[in-house]
C-alpha positions as CSV (number, residue, x, y, z in Angstrom):
1,X,0.0,0.0,0.0
2,X,1.3,3.5,-0.8
3,X,2.0,5.5,2.2
4,X,2.5,9.2,1.1
5,X,-0.1,11.7,2.1
6,X,-2.3,13.1,-0.7
7,X,-1.3,10.3,-3.0
8,X,-3.3,7.3,-4.0
9,X,-2.8,4.1,-2.1
10,X,-2.2,0.8,-3.8
11,X,-3.6,-2.3,-2.2
12,X,-1.6,-5.1,-0.7
13,X,0.1,-7.8,-2.8
14,X,-2.7,-10.3,-2.2
15,X,-5.0,-8.1,-4.3
16,X,-2.4,-8.3,-7.0
17,X,-2.4,-12.1,-6.8
18,X,-6.2,-12.1,-7.0
19,X,-6.1,-9.9,-10.0
20,X,-3.9,-12.3,-11.8
21,X,-5.7,-15.4,-10.7
22,X,-9.3,-14.3,-11.5
23,X,-8.8,-13.0,-15.1
24,X,-12.4,-11.8,-15.2
25,X,-11.8,-8.5,-16.9
26,X,-9.6,-7.3,-19.7
27,X,-9.2,-3.9,-18.0
28,X,-6.9,-3.6,-15.0
29,X,-8.7,-2.6,-11.9
30,X,-7.6,0.6,-10.2
31,X,-6.4,-0.7,-6.9
32,X,-6.4,2.7,-5.3
33,X,-8.1,4.7,-2.5
34,X,-7.9,8.2,-1.3
35,X,-7.7,7.7,2.5
36,X,-6.6,10.9,4.3
37,X,-4.0,9.6,6.8
38,X,-1.6,7.0,5.7
39,X,1.0,4.8,7.3
40,X,4.0,6.9,6.3
41,X,2.5,10.0,7.8
42,X,1.8,8.2,11.0
43,X,5.3,6.7,11.1
44,X,7.0,10.0,10.4
45,X,4.8,11.8,13.0
46,X,5.8,9.2,15.6
47,X,9.4,9.2,14.5
48,X,10.2,12.9,14.1
49,X,9.7,15.9,16.4
50,X,10.2,19.6,15.5
51,X,13.3,19.9,17.7
52,X,15.0,16.7,16.5
53,X,17.6,18.4,14.4
54,X,18.4,21.3,16.7
55,X,20.9,21.3,19.6
56,X,22.2,23.8,22.2
57,X,26.0,24.1,22.1
58,X,26.2,25.2,25.7
59,X,24.3,22.2,27.1
60,X,25.8,19.5,24.8
61,X,27.8,16.9,26.8
62,X,31.3,16.5,25.4
63,X,32.6,13.1,24.5
64,X,36.2,13.4,23.4
65,X,37.9,10.7,21.4
66,X,41.6,10.5,22.1
67,X,43.0,7.7,19.8
68,X,43.0,4.8,22.2
69,X,40.9,6.4,24.9
70,X,37.7,8.4,25.5
71,X,37.2,11.3,27.9
72,X,33.8,12.4,29.3
73,X,32.9,13.5,32.8
74,X,29.1,13.2,32.3
75,X,27.1,11.0,34.6
76,X,25.2,9.7,31.5
77,X,28.4,8.3,30.0
78,X,30.3,5.3,31.2
79,X,33.8,5.0,29.8
80,X,35.9,1.8,29.8
81,X,39.1,2.3,27.8
82,X,38.2,3.0,24.2
83,X,34.5,2.2,24.7
84,X,31.9,4.7,25.9
85,X,28.3,3.7,26.8
86,X,25.7,6.4,26.8
87,X,23.0,5.4,29.3
88,X,20.8,8.5,29.5
89,X,18.8,10.8,27.2
90,X,20.6,13.9,26.1
91,X,22.8,15.6,23.6
92,X,26.3,14.3,23.3
93,X,29.0,16.0,21.2
94,X,31.5,13.6,19.7
95,X,34.8,14.9,18.5
96,X,38.3,13.5,17.8
97,X,39.3,10.0,16.7
98,X,39.3,6.5,17.9
99,X,41.7,4.1,16.4
100,X,39.9,1.0,17.8
101,X,36.9,1.8,19.9
102,X,33.2,2.0,20.1
103,X,30.3,4.3,21.1
104,X,27.3,2.4,22.5
105,X,23.9,3.9,23.2
106,X,22.0,2.0,25.9
107,X,19.7,4.6,27.3
108,X,16.4,2.8,27.5
109,X,13.4,2.7,25.3
110,X,12.0,6.1,26.4
111,X,15.2,8.0,25.9
112,X,15.9,10.4,23.0
113,X,19.6,10.6,22.3
114,X,21.3,13.0,20.0
115,X,24.9,12.3,18.8
116,X,26.4,15.5,17.5
117,X,29.2,14.5,15.2
118,X,31.7,17.3,15.4
119,X,34.7,15.8,13.5
120,X,34.3,12.3,15.0
121,X,36.2,9.5,13.3
122,X,35.7,6.1,14.8
123,X,37.3,2.8,13.8
124,X,36.3,-0.5,15.5
125,X,38.1,-3.7,14.4
126,X,35.6,-6.2,15.8
127,X,32.2,-4.6,16.1
128,X,30.0,-1.7,15.0
129,X,31.8,1.7,15.7
130,X,28.4,3.1,16.7
131,X,26.0,0.5,18.3
132,X,22.6,1.7,19.4
133,X,21.2,-1.0,21.7
134,X,18.3,0.9,23.2
135,X,16.6,4.3,22.9
136,X,13.3,5.7,21.8
137,X,15.3,7.1,18.9
138,X,18.8,8.3,18.2
139,X,19.6,11.2,16.0
140,X,23.0,11.8,14.4
141,X,23.6,15.5,13.7
142,X,26.5,16.2,11.3
143,X,28.0,19.6,12.3
144,X,28.5,22.0,9.4
145,X,31.9,21.9,7.7
146,X,33.0,18.8,9.6
147,X,34.0,15.4,8.3
148,X,33.1,12.3,10.2
149,X,33.7,8.6,9.6
150,X,32.8,5.2,10.9
151,X,34.8,2.1,9.9
152,X,34.5,-1.4,11.1
153,X,36.5,-4.6,10.6
154,X,35.9,-7.7,8.5
155,X,35.3,-9.9,11.6
156,X,33.0,-9.2,14.5
157,X,33.1,-10.6,18.0
158,X,29.4,-11.0,18.8
159,X,27.9,-11.0,22.3
160,X,25.6,-13.8,21.1
161,X,27.0,-15.9,18.4
162,X,23.5,-17.2,17.5
163,X,22.4,-13.7,16.6
164,X,24.3,-11.7,13.9
165,X,23.9,-8.5,15.7
166,X,25.2,-5.9,15.2
167,X,26.1,-6.3,11.5
168,X,26.7,-2.8,10.3
169,X,29.2,0.0,11.0
170,X,26.3,2.1,12.2
171,X,23.8,-0.2,13.8
172,X,20.6,0.8,15.6
173,X,17.9,-1.3,17.3
174,X,15.7,1.7,17.6
175,X,14.5,4.5,15.3
176,X,17.4,6.3,13.7
177,X,17.7,9.7,12.0
178,X,20.7,11.5,10.4
179,X,20.7,15.2,9.6
180,X,22.9,18.2,9.5
181,X,25.3,20.0,7.1
182,X,28.5,18.0,7.6
183,X,29.7,14.8,6.0
184,X,29.7,11.2,7.2
185,X,31.7,8.4,5.5
186,X,30.7,4.9,6.5
187,X,32.8,1.8,5.6
188,X,31.1,-1.5,6.3
189,X,33.7,-4.3,5.9
190,X,31.8,-6.9,7.8
191,X,28.3,-6.7,6.3
192,X,26.1,-3.6,5.9
193,X,27.0,0.1,6.1
194,X,24.2,1.6,8.0
195,X,21.3,-0.5,9.5
196,X,18.3,0.3,11.6
197,X,16.0,-2.6,12.5
198,X,13.3,0.0,13.2
199,X,12.7,3.1,11.1
200,X,15.4,5.2,9.4
201,X,15.1,8.8,8.2
202,X,17.8,10.8,6.5
203,X,17.1,14.5,6.6
204,X,20.4,16.1,5.6
205,X,24.1,15.7,5.4
206,X,26.6,14.4,2.9
207,X,26.6,10.6,3.5
208,X,29.0,8.2,1.7
209,X,28.6,4.5,2.3
210,X,30.8,1.6,1.1
211,X,29.7,-1.8,2.2
212,X,30.4,-5.5,1.8
213,X,26.7,-6.2,1.6
214,X,23.7,-3.8,1.8
215,X,24.6,-0.1,1.9
216,X,21.7,1.4,3.9
217,X,18.9,-0.6,5.6
218,X,15.8,0.6,7.4
219,X,14.0,-2.6,8.3
220,X,10.6,-1.0,9.1
221,X,11.0,1.9,6.7
222,X,13.6,4.0,4.9
223,X,12.8,7.6,4.2
224,X,15.1,10.2,2.5
225,X,13.9,13.7,3.0
226,X,17.1,15.6,2.2
227,X,20.8,15.2,1.8
228,X,23.5,14.0,-0.6
229,X,23.8,10.2,-0.4
230,X,26.3,8.1,-2.2
231,X,26.2,4.3,-1.8
232,X,28.6,1.7,-3.2
233,X,27.4,-1.8,-2.1
234,X,28.2,-5.4,-3.0
235,X,24.7,-6.2,-2.0
236,X,21.6,-3.9,-2.3
237,X,22.0,-0.1,-2.2
238,X,19.0,1.0,-0.1
239,X,16.7,-1.5,1.5
240,X,13.6,-2.0,3.7
241,X,12.7,-5.6,4.4
242,X,10.1,-5.9,7.1
243,X,8.0,-8.9,5.9
244,X,5.9,-9.3,9.0
245,X,4.0,-6.0,8.9
246,X,2.2,-5.0,5.7
247,X,2.3,-1.3,6.9
248,X,6.1,-1.4,7.0
249,X,9.0,-2.5,4.8
250,X,8.8,0.5,2.4
251,X,11.3,3.0,1.0
252,X,10.3,6.6,0.2
253,X,12.6,9.1,-1.5
254,X,11.1,12.5,-1.1
255,X,14.1,14.8,-1.9
256,X,17.8,15.0,-1.9
257,X,20.4,13.5,-4.2
258,X,20.9,9.7,-4.1
259,X,23.6,7.9,-6.1
260,X,23.8,4.2,-5.9
261,X,26.2,1.7,-7.4
262,X,25.2,-1.8,-6.3
263,X,25.9,-5.4,-7.3
264,X,22.4,-6.3,-6.3
265,X,19.2,-4.1,-6.3
266,X,19.5,-0.4,-6.2
267,X,16.5,0.4,-4.1
268,X,14.5,-2.6,-2.8
269,X,11.4,-2.6,-0.6
270,X,9.5,-5.5,0.9
271,X,6.3,-3.5,0.3
272,X,6.5,-0.2,-1.6
273,X,9.3,1.7,-3.3
274,X,8.1,5.3,-3.7
275,X,9.9,8.1,-5.4
276,X,8.3,11.5,-4.7
277,X,11.2,13.8,-5.6
278,X,14.9,14.2,-5.5
279,X,17.7,13.3,-8.0
280,X,18.5,9.6,-8.3
281,X,21.4,8.0,-10.2
282,X,21.4,4.2,-9.9
283,X,23.7,1.6,-11.5
284,X,23.1,-2.1,-10.7
285,X,24.9,-5.3,-11.6
286,X,27.6,-3.5,-13.5
287,X,25.1,-1.6,-15.7
288,X,22.8,-2.3,-18.6
289,X,25.6,-3.8,-20.7
290,X,25.8,-6.7,-18.3
291,X,23.4,-9.6,-17.7
292,X,22.2,-11.3,-14.5
293,X,22.3,-15.1,-14.2
294,X,20.4,-17.6,-12.0
295,X,18.5,-16.2,-9.1
296,X,20.6,-13.0,-8.8
297,X,18.7,-9.7,-8.8
298,X,20.1,-6.4,-9.9
299,X,17.0,-4.3,-10.4
300,X,17.2,-0.5,-10.0
301,X,13.9,0.2,-8.4
302,X,12.0,-2.7,-6.9
303,X,8.9,-2.8,-4.6
304,X,7.4,-6.2,-4.0
305,X,3.9,-4.8,-3.6
306,X,4.3,-1.6,-5.7
307,X,6.8,0.7,-7.2
308,X,5.5,4.3,-7.5
309,X,7.1,7.3,-9.2
310,X,5.4,10.6,-8.4
311,X,8.3,12.9,-9.1
312,X,12.0,13.4,-9.2
313,X,14.7,13.0,-11.8
314,X,15.8,9.4,-12.2
315,X,18.7,8.0,-14.2
316,X,19.2,4.2,-14.3
317,X,21.7,1.7,-15.8
318,X,20.6,-1.8,-14.7
319,X,21.7,-5.2,-15.6
320,X,18.3,-6.4,-14.6
321,X,14.8,-4.7,-14.8
322,X,15.1,-0.9,-14.4
323,X,11.7,-0.4,-12.7
324,X,10.1,-3.5,-11.3
325,X,7.3,-4.8,-9.0
326,X,5.9,-8.2,-8.1
327,X,2.6,-6.2,-7.9
328,X,2.1,-2.8,-9.5
329,X,4.2,-0.2,-11.2
330,X,2.6,3.3,-11.3
331,X,4.2,6.3,-12.8
332,X,2.4,9.6,-12.0
333,X,5.2,12.1,-12.7
334,X,8.9,12.7,-12.7
335,X,11.5,12.5,-15.3
336,X,13.1,9.0,-15.8
337,X,15.8,7.9,-18.2
338,X,16.5,4.2,-17.8
339,X,18.8,1.7,-19.6
340,X,18.2,-2.0,-18.8
341,X,19.8,-5.3,-19.6
342,X,16.3,-6.8,-19.3
343,X,12.9,-5.1,-19.0
344,X,12.7,-1.3,-18.8
345,X,9.5,-1.6,-16.7
346,X,8.1,-4.8,-15.4
347,X,5.1,-5.6,-13.2
348,X,3.6,-9.0,-12.3
349,X,0.1,-7.5,-11.9
350,X,-0.2,-4.2,-13.7
351,X,1.7,-1.2,-15.1
352,X,-0.1,2.2,-15.1
353,X,1.5,5.3,-16.5
354,X,-0.5,8.5,-15.8
355,X,2.1,11.2,-16.4
356,X,5.8,12.2,-16.3
357,X,8.5,11.7,-18.8
358,X,9.9,8.2,-19.1
359,X,12.6,7.4,-21.5
360,X,13.6,3.7,-21.8
361,X,16.8,4.2,-23.8
362,X,17.9,0.5,-23.8
363,X,16.0,-2.7,-23.0
364,X,15.2,-6.2,-24.1
365,X,11.5,-5.7,-23.6
366,X,10.4,-2.1,-22.9
367,X,7.3,-2.5,-20.8
368,X,6.0,-5.9,-19.7
369,X,3.1,-7.1,-17.6
370,X,-0.3,-8.7,-17.9
371,X,-2.1,-5.4,-17.8
372,X,-0.5,-2.2,-19.2
373,X,-2.3,1.1,-19.2
374,X,-1.0,4.5,-20.5
375,X,-3.2,7.3,-19.5
376,X,-0.9,10.3,-20.0
377,X,2.7,11.6,-19.9
378,X,5.4,10.9,-22.4
379,X,6.8,7.4,-22.8
380,X,9.7,6.6,-25.2
381,X,10.8,3.0,-25.6
382,X,13.9,1.5,-27.3
383,X,13.9,-2.3,-27.2
384,X,15.6,-5.2,-28.9
385,X,12.5,-7.4,-28.4
386,X,8.9,-6.3,-27.9
387,X,8.3,-2.6,-27.1
388,X,5.1,-3.3,-25.1
389,X,4.6,-6.9,-24.1
390,X,1.2,-7.5,-22.4
391,X,1.4,-11.1,-21.3
392,X,0.7,-13.5,-18.4
393,X,3.7,-15.4,-19.3
394,X,2.0,-18.5,-20.7
395,X,3.0,-18.0,-24.3
396,X,1.1,-19.5,-27.2
397,X,-1.3,-18.0,-29.7
398,X,-4.5,-18.0,-27.6
399,X,-6.0,-15.0,-25.9
400,X,-4.7,-15.2,-22.3
401,X,-6.7,-12.1,-21.1
402,X,-3.7,-9.7,-21.1
403,X,-4.4,-6.1,-22.0
404,X,-2.5,-3.2,-23.5
405,X,-4.7,0.0,-23.0
406,X,-3.6,3.3,-24.6
407,X,-5.8,6.1,-23.3
408,X,-3.6,9.2,-23.7
409,X,-0.1,10.7,-23.6
410,X,2.6,10.6,-26.2
411,X,4.2,7.2,-26.8
412,X,7.0,6.2,-29.1
413,X,8.3,2.7,-29.6
414,X,11.5,1.6,-31.4
415,X,11.7,-2.2,-31.4
416,X,14.6,-3.5,-33.5
417,X,14.0,-7.2,-33.3
418,X,10.6,-7.7,-31.7
419,X,7.0,-6.6,-32.1
420,X,6.3,-2.9,-31.3
421,X,2.9,-3.4,-29.7
422,X,2.4,-7.0,-28.5
423,X,-0.4,-8.4,-26.4
424,X,-1.2,-12.0,-25.8
425,X,-4.7,-10.7,-25.2
426,X,-6.3,-7.4,-26.5
427,X,-5.1,-4.0,-27.4
428,X,-7.4,-1.0,-26.8
429,X,-6.6,2.5,-27.8
430,X,-8.9,5.4,-27.0
431,X,-6.6,8.5,-27.2
432,X,-3.1,9.9,-27.3
433,X,-0.4,9.6,-29.9
434,X,1.4,6.3,-30.5
435,X,4.3,6.1,-32.9
436,X,5.8,2.6,-33.4
437,X,8.8,1.8,-35.4
438,X,8.6,-1.9,-36.0
439,X,11.4,-4.5,-36.3
440,X,14.0,-4.9,-39.0
441,X,12.8,-8.2,-40.4
442,X,10.1,-10.9,-40.3
443,X,8.6,-12.8,-38.6
444,X,8.2,-9.9,-36.1
445,X,5.7,-7.1,-36.9
446,X,4.7,-3.7,-35.8
447,X,1.7,-5.0,-33.8
448,X,0.8,-8.5,-32.7
449,X,-2.2,-9.5,-30.7
450,X,-4.0,-12.7,-29.9
451,X,-7.4,-11.1,-29.3
452,X,-8.5,-7.8,-30.8
453,X,-7.0,-4.3,-31.4
454,X,-9.9,-1.9,-31.0
455,X,-9.2,1.8,-31.6
456,X,-11.7,4.5,-30.9
457,X,-9.5,7.6,-30.6
458,X,-6.0,9.0,-30.9
459,X,-3.4,9.0,-33.6
460,X,-1.6,5.7,-34.3
461,X,1.3,5.3,-36.8
462,X,3.2,2.0,-36.9
463,X,5.6,0.4,-39.4
464,X,6.9,-3.1,-40.0
465,X,8.8,-5.3,-42.4
466,X,7.5,-7.7,-45.1
467,X,6.2,-10.4,-42.8
468,X,3.5,-11.7,-45.1
469,X,0.3,-12.9,-43.5
470,X,1.8,-12.1,-40.1
471,X,1.1,-8.4,-40.7
472,X,-1.8,-7.0,-38.6
473,X,-3.6,-3.7,-38.6
474,X,-6.3,-2.6,-36.1
475,X,-9.4,-4.8,-35.8
476,X,-12.4,-4.2,-38.1
477,X,-14.6,-4.0,-34.9
478,X,-13.0,-0.7,-34.1
479,X,-15.0,2.5,-34.2
480,X,-12.2,4.6,-35.7
481,X,-11.0,4.2,-39.3
482,X,-7.5,2.9,-40.1
483,X,-5.4,2.4,-43.3
484,X,-2.8,-0.3,-43.9
485,X,-0.6,1.0,-46.7
486,X,1.9,-1.5,-48.2
487,X,4.8,-0.3,-50.4
488,X,6.1,-2.1,-53.5
489,X,9.6,-1.0,-52.3
490,X,11.0,-0.1,-48.9
491,X,10.0,3.1,-47.3
492,X,13.4,4.5,-46.5
493,X,14.7,6.5,-43.6
494,X,15.5,9.4,-45.9
495,X,12.0,10.0,-47.2
496,X,8.9,11.4,-45.6
497,X,5.6,9.5,-45.8
498,X,2.8,12.0,-46.0
499,X,-1.0,11.6,-46.2
500,X,-3.4,14.6,-46.7
501,X,-7.0,15.0,-47.5
502,X,-8.6,16.5,-50.6
503,X,-8.3,20.0,-49.1
504,X,-4.6,19.5,-48.5
505,X,-5.0,19.1,-44.7
506,X,-2.3,17.1,-43.1
507,X,-3.4,13.7,-41.8
508,X,0.2,12.4,-41.0
509,X,3.7,13.3,-41.9
510,X,6.2,10.6,-40.8
511,X,9.7,9.3,-41.4
512,X,10.6,5.8,-40.3
513,X,13.9,5.1,-38.3
514,X,14.5,2.0,-40.3
515,X,13.4,0.8,-43.8
516,X,9.8,-0.4,-43.6
517,X,7.4,-2.4,-45.9
518,X,4.1,-1.2,-44.5
519,X,2.5,1.5,-42.4
520,X,-0.7,1.3,-40.4
521,X,-2.3,4.7,-39.8
522,X,-5.3,5.4,-37.7
523,X,-6.6,9.0,-37.0
524,X,-9.9,10.6,-36.0
525,X,-9.4,12.7,-39.2
526,X,-9.9,9.6,-41.5
527,X,-13.6,9.5,-42.6
528,X,-15.6,6.9,-44.4
529,X,-16.0,7.7,-48.1
530,X,-13.4,10.5,-48.1
531,X,-10.4,10.6,-50.5
532,X,-6.8,10.9,-49.4
533,X,-3.4,11.2,-51.1
534,X,-0.1,9.6,-50.2
535,X,3.2,11.5,-51.0
536,X,6.7,10.2,-50.6
537,X,9.7,12.5,-50.0
538,X,9.4,16.3,-49.8
539,X,10.1,18.4,-46.7
540,X,8.3,19.7,-43.6
541,X,8.7,22.6,-41.2
542,X,6.8,20.6,-38.5
543,X,8.0,19.6,-35.0
544,X,9.3,16.1,-34.7
545,X,8.3,13.5,-32.2
546,X,10.3,10.3,-33.0
547,X,9.6,10.4,-36.7
548,X,6.2,12.0,-36.5
549,X,5.9,15.7,-37.6
550,X,3.2,17.9,-36.4
551,X,2.4,21.5,-37.2
552,X,4.3,23.5,-39.9
553,X,3.8,22.8,-43.5
554,X,4.6,20.0,-46.0
555,X,5.8,20.5,-49.6
556,X,7.7,19.0,-52.4
557,X,6.7,15.3,-52.2
558,X,5.9,12.9,-55.1
559,X,2.3,11.7,-55.3
560,X,2.2,7.9,-55.0
561,X,-1.4,7.0,-54.4
562,X,-4.9,8.4,-54.1
563,X,-7.4,6.2,-52.1
564,X,-10.8,6.3,-50.6
565,X,-11.6,5.0,-47.1
566,X,-14.1,2.2,-47.6
567,X,-14.2,0.3,-44.3
568,X,-12.9,0.3,-40.8
569,X,-9.6,-1.0,-42.1
570,X,-8.7,0.1,-45.7
571,X,-5.8,-1.9,-47.2
572,X,-4.0,-0.3,-50.1
573,X,-0.7,-0.7,-51.9
574,X,1.5,1.8,-53.7
């Protein structure tokens, strides 16, 4: 379920499973609600207070790190050699360096502890340099213009060998927050970099994490509200993995700059991965030029229940899927440019695109799922296989109930070796603009469907190679008229294809990105009984959208064919 106030909520994964299992409708259900208060708001309200990120210099308790020893005269601090235990609520200012020591917070579950990092550099060879055992919450404040660091060793001496705890250079068993205007570098040689087994909020600071396994983990939730975060991880980059509570286990990026280089997933959530804002740069599995084998996962954005993009600027290079969910993917806004070694966008239940700018610059299959709906926004797909692939994964030539629904927005597809628009069920188009550059050669085609392709609105232009009887246009059951125009010679990438009515009004001006044998055109401006002319070549002053030119004027082409629309699909050759 989606947990950000004023945004729609997606239902839990069980609803996704029911959706797939029932197959009673060709349209994806809108699994949303508009409940006022949501889980994230409640969590943040409980986690954060207005004074969390402020502190009084005069009242802060100094904890001075002296290489192999620690100095503090406060009653709330117990010092034993190079280990200091904070056992009371308060504000503690850490400064200096520890060559092999530890700060422990064990203040009780009602205590709020602030650790003011004022040039604190802590190395611990056999445990977590900062280990928060008990508090209501602990806040790390990074003092402006200071550099701080936490470094652990590759082997821990655990208090209880049966429990791998702690297992991160900064480890918290209670709610954790980091804020401020300083920097923090965390090196996790044992396992994770930073881990909270409760909630974790980052609200500022320049944070750099290098880890043997996961970079940053907030088990109950992970929220980024501000800051400059850089993660290099041999496991996952940012993670939330509470699998016991359906209201937890989510990641929400609201603002800030997040850069992730991960061998595993970039951002992974047991429930929802939510991007509301910020700037994200994510590389997984070595980037989109690599492949993932076996059960390994190197997805850039992954929410088991849902992956939601409401805003932000996102750049992805992923060896695996770029945007993925075992349930729902929903894109409402933002600007995304993704390059994938597998699917650009994949959902096991449904993909819904309502807005934003999404550029899939490299993929095997561009957008894949059993129910794909585009309601708005701009979506550009470059794929080596199918551009859109609506499928339930069963294969075969029968209608499996999958749906590709195009209601609005501007869509371009460039599929070099697969079908442009592919549905193992039906395709429905009611509006928008869809430009599809089909494959190089047969047997693939511009559009392929096992059910029907009914169009009632919008502008459709698609091309394909000479694939014989595999070539499909829209269905004759459509309410909008279409034309399937087949050329006796290839339509080349250097010549415009132009159709106009008897009055010279532009119906379409188009240039394919690869040589094509046929073009399917459907437009609200095609009328039964009306006569139209096809021109090849010439020039246009129009504005281009992936080969489609709009506005401006066309001139100078060679007339190739005049035809009359005589049915829902008029087939002509020229």
